[in-house]
C-alpha positions in Angstrom: 26.1 19.0 -13.3 22.3 19.1 -12.3 20.1 15.9 -11.9 18.3 16.5 -15.0 21.4 17.2 -17.4 23.1 14.2 -15.7 20.0 11.7 -16.6 19.6 13.3 -20.1 23.6 12.4 -20.9 23.6 9.1 -19.4 20.7 8.5 -21.7 22.3 9.4 -24.6 24.6 6.2 -24.2 21.9 3.6 -23.5 19.6 1.9 -26.3 17.0 1.2 -23.7 13.7 2.6 -25.1 12.5 4.1 -21.7 14.3 6.2 -18.7 12.2 5.0 -16.3 9.4 2.3 -15.0 6.8 3.4 -12.8 4.3 1.1 -10.7 0.5 2.2 -10.0 -1.8 1.1 -7.8 -5.3 1.7 -6.9 -7.6 -0.1 -4.1 -10.1 3.1 -3.7 -13.1 3.8 -6.5 -13.3 3.1 -10.0 -9.5 1.5 -9.7 -9.2 1.1 -13.8 -10.2 4.8 -14.0 -7.8 5.9 -11.3 -5.0 3.8 -13.1 -5.9 5.7 -16.5 -6.3 9.0 -15.1 -3.1 8.8 -13.1 -1.2 8.1 -16.8 -3.0 11.0 -18.3 -2.3 13.2 -15.0 1.3 11.9 -15.4 2.0 12.5 -19.2 -0.3 16.2 -19.3 2.7 18.3 -19.9 4.6 16.4 -22.1 7.8 16.1 -19.7 7.0 12.4 -19.6 6.3 10.0 -22.5 4.4 6.6 -22.1 6.5 3.8 -24.0 4.8 1.1 -22.8 2.5 -0.4 -20.3 1.4 -3.5 -19.0 -1.5 -5.1 -18.8 -3.9 -4.1 -15.7 -3.9 -7.0 -13.0 -6.1 -7.5 -9.8 -4.4 -8.3 -7.1 -4.3 -9.1 -2.9 -3.9 -6.3 -0.7 0.1 -6.5 0.6 1.1 -5.5 4.2 -2.4 -4.7 5.3 -4.5 -7.2 4.2 -7.8 -6.2 5.6 -9.1 -3.9 2.7 -10.4 -4.4 -0.7 -8.0 -5.9 -3.6 -5.9 -3.9 -6.1 -5.5 -3.0 -9.7 -2.0 -2.9 -10.5 0.1 -1.9 -13.5 3.5 -0.5 -14.7 4.5 1.7 -17.5 7.9 2.7 -19.1 8.2 6.2 -19.8 10.9 8.6 -21.2 11.5 11.3 -19.4 13.3 15.0 -19.5 12.6 15.2 -15.3 15.6 14.4 -13.1 14.7 11.3 -10.8 13.7 13.5 -8.1 11.4 15.9 -10.4 9.9 12.6 -11.1 9.3 11.9 -7.7 7.8 15.5 -6.9 5.7 14.7 -10.1 4.2 11.2 -8.9 3.5 12.8 -5.3 1.9 15.7 -7.0 -0.4 13.7 -8.8 -1.2 11.4 -5.9 -2.2 14.4 -3.8 -3.8 16.0 -6.9 -6.0 12.7 -7.3 -6.7 12.7 -3.5 -4.8 10.6 -1.8 -4.6 10.4 1.7 -1.9 9.1 3.9 -3.0 7.7 6.9 -1.7 4.1 7.1 0.9 2.8 5.7 0.3 0.1 3.2 -3.3 1.2 3.6 -6.1 1.9 0.9 -5.5 4.4 -1.3 -6.7 6.1 -4.6 -3.7 5.9 -6.5 -0.3 5.2 -5.7 2.8 5.9 -7.9 6.2 4.5 -7.2 9.4 4.9 -9.5 11.0 1.5 -9.8 13.6 2.1 -12.0 15.5 5.2 -13.4 18.2 4.2 -16.2 20.5 2.4 -14.6 20.7 4.6 -11.6 21.1 3.5 -7.9 20.1 6.1 -5.6 19.8 5.8 -1.6 18.7 8.8 0.1 15.9 9.6 2.5 13.4 10.7 0.2 14.2 8.3 -3.0 15.6 5.1 -3.0 15.9 3.3 -6.8 15.5 0.6 -7.9 12.6 0.5 -5.5 13.8 -1.6 -2.5 10.9 -3.8 -2.2 10.3 -4.9 -6.1 11.9 -8.7 -5.5 9.1 -9.2 -2.6 6.2 -8.0 -4.8 4.6 -10.1 -7.2 2.1 -7.5 -7.8 4.9 -5.0 -9.3 6.9 -8.0 -10.8 4.3 -9.8 -13.0 3.0 -6.2 -14.6 6.8 -5.0 -14.7 7.9 -7.9 -16.8 4.9 -6.9 -19.3 7.0 -3.6 -20.2 10.9 -4.8 -19.4 10.9 -8.5 -19.7 15.3 -8.4 -19.8 15.2 -6.1 -16.8 17.9 -7.6 -14.2 17.9 -5.9 -11.2 21.0 -6.7 -8.8 21.6 -9.2 -11.5 18.7 -11.1 -11.0 15.8 -11.5 -13.7 12.3 -10.7 -13.4 11.8 -14.6 -13.8 14.4 -15.6 -11.1 12.6 -13.2 -8.7 9.0 -14.4 -9.0 9.9 -17.9 -8.8 10.2 -17.6 -4.8 6.6 -15.4 -4.8 3.2 -16.7 -4.7 1.7 -15.3 -8.0 -1.8 -17.0 -7.1 -3.2 -13.6 -6.2 -2.2 -11.7 -9.2 -4.5 -11.9 -12.4 -5.2 -10.1 -15.3 -8.1 -8.2 -15.3 -7.5 -6.7 -19.1 -5.8 -8.7 -21.9 
């Protein structure tokens, strides 16, 4: 069975309103517009439908700290795409918006990561779901809680994951 067919079949038995959750981040140019543009491009052909979105959050850089602060958000989506097709779509949007991959965790016009895809666990060289660094990043967990407050990963709630993190450098920029 193809990835897309399997994903659709598994969705049939799920009461969850979304198929996947994506994290978006940017620290170059008009950061708020970059998030909006990425969402428009992701949903343009109808294979991805926006279910809900978080507030926008301003956050300190992570990994490489000598750069501008980021704007981050999460979106919950429904999609007819398989996990690998969704990854390709996210990367196409990044490339089409001008993302240049030169420095890991460095400045970027846009970053679109798949955080979750249904209840699937995927560990492949090009795709890991759930995203392996969710529990280490307050700038992901805070907006994630906006769109999926009930989400549990490895038996842990978002609140439990946030308890161990410094949230002082993650602040809402939009209500």
